[in-house]
C-alpha positions as CSV (number, residue, x, y, z in Angstrom):
1,M,20.0,-2.8,8.8
2,L,17.3,-4.0,11.3
3,Y,16.3,-2.1,14.4
4,A,13.8,-3.7,16.8
5,F,12.3,-2.6,20.1
6,S,9.6,-3.8,22.4
7,S,6.7,-2.0,23.9
8,N,4.1,-3.6,26.1
9,S,5.7,-7.0,25.3
10,H,4.9,-6.5,21.5
11,A,7.9,-6.7,19.1
12,Y,8.0,-4.3,16.2
13,R,10.1,-4.4,13.1
14,L,11.7,-1.2,11.7
15,F,13.5,-1.3,8.4
16,I,16.1,1.4,7.9
17,S,17.2,2.3,4.4
18,Q,18.7,-1.1,3.4
19,D,17.2,-4.4,2.5
20,I,17.8,-7.0,5.2
21,P,19.6,-10.1,3.9
22,E,17.6,-13.1,4.6
23,P,19.1,-16.0,6.6
24,L,21.0,-18.5,4.6
25,T,19.8,-22.1,4.6
26,G,23.0,-23.1,6.5
27,D,22.1,-20.7,9.3
28,L,18.5,-21.9,9.4
29,I,19.4,-25.6,9.4
30,S,21.5,-25.0,12.5
31,L,18.3,-24.2,14.3
32,F,17.1,-27.8,14.0
33,D,18.3,-30.9,15.8
34,L,19.5,-33.2,12.9
35,S,20.6,-36.1,15.1
36,P,18.6,-39.3,14.7
37,E,17.4,-39.1,18.2
38,G,16.3,-35.4,18.0
39,F,15.2,-34.9,14.5
40,P,11.6,-33.8,14.9
41,W,10.2,-35.7,11.9
42,S,11.7,-39.2,12.8
43,A,9.4,-42.1,12.5
44,P,6.5,-42.3,13.3
45,R,5.9,-38.6,12.9
46,P,5.9,-38.4,9.0
47,H,3.3,-41.2,9.0
48,E,1.2,-39.3,11.5
49,I,1.4,-36.1,9.4
50,E,0.5,-38.0,6.2
51,T,-2.4,-39.6,8.0
52,R,-3.5,-36.2,9.2
53,R,-3.2,-34.9,5.6
54,A,-5.4,-37.8,4.4
55,Q,-8.0,-36.9,7.0
56,L,-8.1,-33.3,5.8
57,S,-8.7,-34.1,2.1
58,D,-5.0,-34.3,1.3
59,L,-4.4,-30.7,2.3
60,L,-2.8,-29.4,5.5
61,I,-2.7,-25.8,6.4
62,F,1.1,-25.8,5.9
63,D,0.6,-27.1,2.4
64,I,-1.7,-24.2,1.7
65,L,0.8,-21.8,3.2
66,L,3.7,-23.2,1.1
67,S,1.5,-23.1,-2.1
68,S,0.4,-19.5,-1.4
69,G,4.1,-18.6,-1.3
70,G,4.7,-20.1,-4.7
71,V,6.1,-23.4,-3.6
72,R,5.1,-26.1,-6.0
73,Q,4.0,-29.6,-4.9
74,P,4.4,-28.8,-1.1
75,D,3.3,-32.4,-0.3
76,T,6.6,-33.6,-1.8
77,L,8.5,-31.4,0.6
78,W,6.4,-31.6,3.8
79,P,7.0,-33.4,6.1
80,P,10.7,-33.8,5.7
81,A,11.9,-37.4,6.2
82,D,15.6,-36.6,6.9
83,P,18.0,-33.6,7.2
84,S,18.6,-33.4,3.4
85,S,14.8,-33.1,2.7
86,L,14.6,-30.5,5.5
87,R,17.3,-28.6,3.7
88,R,15.2,-28.8,0.5
89,L,12.2,-27.5,2.4
90,L,14.2,-24.6,3.8
91,I,15.5,-23.7,0.4
92,A,11.9,-23.7,-1.0
93,I,10.8,-21.4,1.8
94,E,13.8,-19.0,1.2
95,E,12.9,-19.0,-2.5
96,S,9.2,-18.4,-1.9
97,T,7.5,-15.3,-2.9
98,Y,6.8,-14.4,0.7
99,D,8.3,-11.4,2.6
100,T,10.8,-12.0,5.4
101,L,8.1,-12.0,8.1
102,K,6.0,-14.7,6.5
103,K,9.2,-16.8,5.8
104,D,10.1,-16.4,9.5
105,C,6.6,-17.6,10.4
106,L,7.0,-20.7,8.4
107,I,10.4,-21.4,10.1
108,Y,8.8,-20.7,13.5
109,F,6.0,-23.3,12.5
110,L,8.8,-25.9,11.7
111,L,10.7,-25.2,14.9
112,K,7.5,-25.8,16.9
113,W,7.7,-29.5,15.9
114,H,10.7,-29.9,18.3
115,Q,8.3,-29.2,21.1
116,D,11.1,-27.8,23.3
117,G,10.6,-24.0,23.1
118,R,13.3,-23.2,20.5
119,E,10.6,-21.5,18.4
120,E,10.2,-18.9,21.2
121,R,13.9,-18.0,21.0
122,F,13.6,-17.7,17.2
123,K,10.4,-15.5,17.6
124,E,12.3,-13.1,19.9
125,E,15.5,-13.1,17.7
126,R,13.5,-12.4,14.5
127,C,11.0,-10.0,16.2
128,I,7.9,-12.0,15.0
129,P,4.9,-10.0,16.2
130,P,2.7,-11.8,18.7
131,Q,-0.3,-12.0,16.5
132,F,1.7,-13.7,13.8
133,A,3.2,-16.2,16.3
134,M,-0.3,-16.9,17.7
135,L,-1.6,-17.6,14.2
136,S,1.4,-19.9,13.5
137,D,0.8,-21.7,16.7
138,A,-2.9,-22.2,15.8
139,Y,-1.9,-23.5,12.4
140,W,0.5,-25.9,14.0
141,H,-2.1,-27.2,16.4
142,L,-4.6,-27.7,13.6
143,D,-2.1,-29.5,11.4
144,S,-0.7,-31.6,14.2
145,G,-4.2,-32.6,15.4
146,I,-3.7,-31.0,18.9
147,Y,-6.8,-28.9,19.3
148,M,-6.7,-27.8,23.0
149,E,-5.5,-24.3,22.4
150,V,-6.6,-23.5,18.9
151,R,-10.0,-21.8,19.7
152,S,-8.3,-19.3,21.9
153,M,-5.7,-18.5,19.3
154,L,-7.9,-17.7,16.4
155,P,-9.6,-14.3,16.1
156,Q,-13.1,-14.2,17.5
157,P,-15.8,-12.0,16.1
158,T,-17.0,-9.4,18.6
159,L,-20.3,-7.6,18.5
160,I,-19.5,-3.9,18.2
161,S,-23.0,-2.4,17.6
162,K,-26.6,-3.1,16.9
163,S,-28.7,-0.8,14.7
164,P,-32.0,-1.2,13.0
165,C,-31.7,-2.5,9.4
166,H,-34.8,-0.5,8.4
167,P,-36.1,2.0,10.8
168,G,-39.5,0.9,12.2
169,D,-39.5,-2.7,11.0
170,G,-38.1,-4.2,14.2
171,R,-35.2,-6.1,12.6
172,E,-31.7,-5.4,13.8
173,Q,-28.5,-5.6,11.9
174,C,-25.4,-6.6,13.8
175,H,-22.0,-5.3,12.9
176,Y,-19.0,-7.5,13.8
177,C,-15.4,-6.9,14.1
178,A,-12.7,-9.5,14.2
179,T,-10.4,-9.1,17.2
180,S,-7.5,-11.0,18.4
181,A,-8.0,-13.4,21.3
């Protein structure tokens, strides 16, 4: 059973006594437009993604995320060329070693390719915390090659204090803390 609440526009997940069943691939596939006109990976997009992969030493961030979750040969699954390959990708995500939140972030990333806001609805329904959605957004922008918002989405180091490294030698040591943008 899942209970969720919002506080100051931040969503939180609370798990009560039972495991939450993960969404079935059939439920997930219904989130995507599978029509020839609306499928987000229709030509020329797969070629653009493959070109982007080649520019980045044959490794996109989404490839790294899939691999980190135990998905083998992510480049054979991503990008999907048709609804059946999207289904195979969704099954691989479901069967990954990731927890529910990380799987939801991968689905959020995929929904973002529609560029129509459907990922926002999914984020609210699945209670994805804002910092996870922002990181997924940044990954999407980097993989898609759209950089305009990425810098503001990634954590920025913030100077929190200065103190002498060695008293009396005049050198200072800076201590940094990563904060969300």
